[in-house]
C-alpha positions in Angstrom: 0.0 0.0 0.0 1.1 3.5 -0.6 2.7 5.3 2.3 1.7 8.8 1.2 -2.0 9.4 1.7 -1.9 12.3 -0.6 -1.2 10.0 -3.5 -4.4 8.0 -2.9 -6.7 8.6 -5.9 -9.5 6.1 -6.3 -11.9 5.4 -9.1 -15.0 3.2 -9.2 -15.3 0.7 -12.0 -18.8 -0.6 -12.6 -18.5 -3.7 -14.8 -21.1 -4.7 -17.4 -24.3 -3.8 -15.5 -26.3 -4.1 -18.8 -29.8 -5.1 -19.8 -28.6 -8.1 -21.8 -27.1 -9.6 -18.6 -29.3 -8.4 -15.8 -32.8 -7.4 -17.0 -36.0 -9.3 -17.7 -36.3 -9.6 -21.4 -32.6 -9.3 -21.9 -30.5 -11.9 -23.7 -29.4 -13.9 -20.6 -33.0 -14.0 -19.5 -34.2 -15.1 -22.9 -31.5 -17.8 -23.0 -32.9 -19.2 -19.8 -29.9 -18.2 -17.7 -30.2 -17.3 -14.0 -30.2 -13.5 -13.5 -31.8 -13.2 -10.0 -28.4 -12.9 -8.3 -27.5 -10.1 -10.6 -30.7 -8.2 -10.0 -30.4 -8.5 -6.2 -27.3 -6.2 -6.1 -28.9 -3.3 -8.0 -29.8 -1.5 -4.7 -26.2 -1.8 -3.4 -24.9 -0.6 -6.8 -27.1 2.5 -6.5 -25.9 3.1 -3.0 -22.2 2.6 -3.9 -22.4 4.9 -6.9 -24.2 7.6 -4.9 -21.4 7.4 -2.2 -18.7 7.7 -4.8 -20.4 10.8 -6.3 -20.7 12.3 -2.9 -16.9 11.9 -2.4 -16.1 13.0 -5.9 -14.7 9.6 -6.9 -14.6 9.3 -10.7 -16.9 6.6 -12.1 -16.1 4.4 -15.0 -18.8 2.1 -16.5 -17.8 -0.7 -18.8 -20.1 -1.7 -21.6 -19.5 -5.1 -23.2 -20.8 -4.8 -26.8 -20.8 -6.8 -30.0 -21.2 -5.7 -33.5 -24.2 -6.8 -35.5 -21.9 -8.1 -38.2 -20.4 -10.6 -35.7 -16.9 -9.5 -36.6 -15.8 -9.4 -32.9 -17.3 -12.7 -31.8 -15.1 -15.1 -29.8 -15.9 -17.8 -32.4 -14.0 -15.7 -35.0 -10.8 -15.9 -33.1 -11.0 -19.2 -31.0 -11.1 -22.7 -32.3 -11.6 -24.1 -28.8 -14.2 -22.6 -26.5 -16.2 -24.1 -23.6 -19.3 -25.7 -25.0 -21.7 -23.5 -23.0 -20.1 -20.3 -24.1 -20.0 -21.3 -27.7 -23.6 -22.4 -27.6 -24.7 -19.0 -26.2 -22.9 -17.1 -28.9 -24.5 -19.2 -31.6 -28.0 -19.1 -30.1 -28.4 -15.3 -29.6 -26.4 -12.1 -30.2 -25.8 -10.6 -26.8 -25.5 -6.8 -26.1 -25.2 -5.7 -29.8 -24.1 -2.1 -30.2 -26.9 0.4 -30.2 -29.6 -2.0 -28.8 -31.5 -1.8 -25.5 -29.7 -5.1 -24.6 -26.3 -3.3 -24.6 -27.4 -0.3 -22.5 -26.6 0.2 -18.8 -29.6 -0.6 -16.7 -31.8 2.4 -16.0 -31.4 2.2 -12.2 -27.8 3.1 -12.3 -27.3 4.7 -15.7 -24.3 7.0 -16.2 -24.5 10.8 -16.0 -22.7 13.2 -18.2 -19.9 13.4 -15.6 -19.2 9.6 -15.8 -17.1 7.7 -18.3 -18.2 4.8 -20.4 -15.7 2.3 -21.7 -16.6 0.1 -24.6 -15.0 -3.3 -24.3 -15.0 -6.4 -26.5 -13.5 -9.0 -24.2 -13.7 -9.8 -20.5 -11.1 -7.3 -19.2 -11.8 -3.6 -18.9 -8.2 -3.0 -19.9 -7.9 -5.0 -23.1 -7.9 -2.8 -26.2 -9.8 0.0 -24.4 -9.1 3.6 -23.3 -9.4 2.7 -19.6 -5.7 3.0 -18.6 -5.3 6.3 -20.6 -8.3 7.8 -18.8 -7.2 6.6 -15.4 -3.7 8.0 -15.9 -5.1 11.3 -17.0 -6.9 11.6 -13.6 -3.9 10.3 -11.7 -5.9 7.4 -10.4 -4.0 4.6 -8.6 -6.7 2.7 -6.6 -9.5 0.9 -8.3 -12.8 0.0 -6.6 -14.6 -2.8 -8.5 -18.3 -3.8 -8.6 -20.7 -5.3 -11.1 -21.0 -8.6 -12.9 -20.0 -11.3 -13.3 -17.8 -11.5 -10.2 -15.8 -14.5 -11.4 -15.5 -13.5 -15.1 -15.3 -9.9 -16.2 -15.0 -8.4 -12.7 -12.2 -10.7 -11.6 -10.4 -10.5 -15.0 -10.5 -6.7 -14.9 -9.3 -6.6 -11.2 -6.4 -8.9 -11.9 -5.3 -6.9 -14.9 -5.6 -3.7 -12.9 -3.5 -5.2 -10.1 -0.8 -6.4 -12.6 -0.7 -2.9 -14.0 0.2 -1.5 -10.6 -3.1 -0.3 -9.3 -4.3 -1.0 -5.7 -7.6 -2.9 -5.9 -10.7 -3.2 -3.8 -13.6 -5.4 -4.5 -17.0 -4.5 -3.1 -18.5 -7.9 -2.1 -22.2 -6.9 -1.8 -22.2 -4.9 -5.0 -21.0 -7.7 -7.2 -22.6 -11.0 -8.2 -22.2 -14.3 -10.0 -24.8 -16.6 -11.3 -22.8 -19.4 -9.7 -22.4 -18.8 -5.9 -19.4 -21.1 -5.7 -17.6 -19.1 -8.4 -18.4 -15.9 -6.5 -16.9 -17.3 -3.3 -13.8 -18.4 -5.1 -13.2 -15.0 -6.5 -13.7 -13.4 -3.0 -11.0 -15.8 -1.7 -8.6 -15.1 -4.6 -8.9 -11.3 -4.1 -8.5 -11.5 -0.3 -5.4 -13.7 -0.4 -3.6 -12.5 -3.5 -4.7 -9.1 -4.9 -6.3 -6.6 -2.6 -9.1 -5.9 -0.1 -12.7 -7.1 -0.1 -15.1 -4.7 1.5 -18.8 -4.0 1.8 -20.4 -0.8 0.6 -20.6 0.6 4.2 -16.9 0.0 4.6 -15.8 1.8 1.5 -17.9 4.7 2.6 -15.9 4.7 5.9 -12.7 4.6 3.9 -13.7 7.5 1.7 -14.7 9.5 4.7 -11.3 8.7 6.4 -9.5 9.8 3.2 -11.3 13.2 3.5 -10.0 13.5 7.0 -6.5 12.4 6.2 -6.9 9.0 7.9 -7.1 6.8 4.9 -4.2 4.4 5.7 -5.3 4.0 9.3 -8.8 2.9 8.2 -7.4 0.6 5.4 -5.2 -1.1 7.9 -8.0 -1.5 10.4 -10.2 -3.1 7.8 -7.5 -5.4 6.5 -6.5 -6.7 9.9 -10.0 -7.6 11.0 -10.6 -9.7 7.8 -10.3 -13.5 7.9 -8.6 -13.9 4.5 -9.8 -17.5 4.1 -13.4 -17.0 5.0 -15.6 -16.3 1.9 -18.1 -13.5 2.1 -21.7 -14.7 1.6 -23.4 -13.5 -1.6 
């Protein structure tokens, strides 16, 4: 962790909270996939985003999109894919650019002050402007939320960590369709990458930062965590 509290500059990354994945009538719902776990975190996402706006934390939304032509589909570049993922791609185009499916859900839609990153793959960093924009704001700490915890959220978090950012995962503002996968990601982050917090705890951290007590609060939260005990979803 950074020793100089004046260098602590956080940003919130809201990963793929889109109609195609989370909403009734979206692609995942129409494919018969479980979306209830995703929908349950919307109130916490709203609360987290509101807190970050209060403390002037820049907010980055990622938007996973596909072209209607199919040029950017995984099946164009991979000869071996998991059967389930390949079948979804073939059955239904998901989050096609310009459609309702691809839009951020209305409950937490971006404002004109927020930043929307278009991504084609799981990571928020792969072939996107994310790092350029973060560097321009001198951001060095990333707060992650959104879906799916074990896929795009974890991939983005790992990439952020390996690029030198401090990382925080908000456990009650992220979800997986598979609870076991969610718990595994929580364990990975706690043990290898950064801190796992709840919404109420990140609010305390941001308040401590305002008062010049950021590192003290971070250390307190870190020390009270049992690194091997998964958070419930």
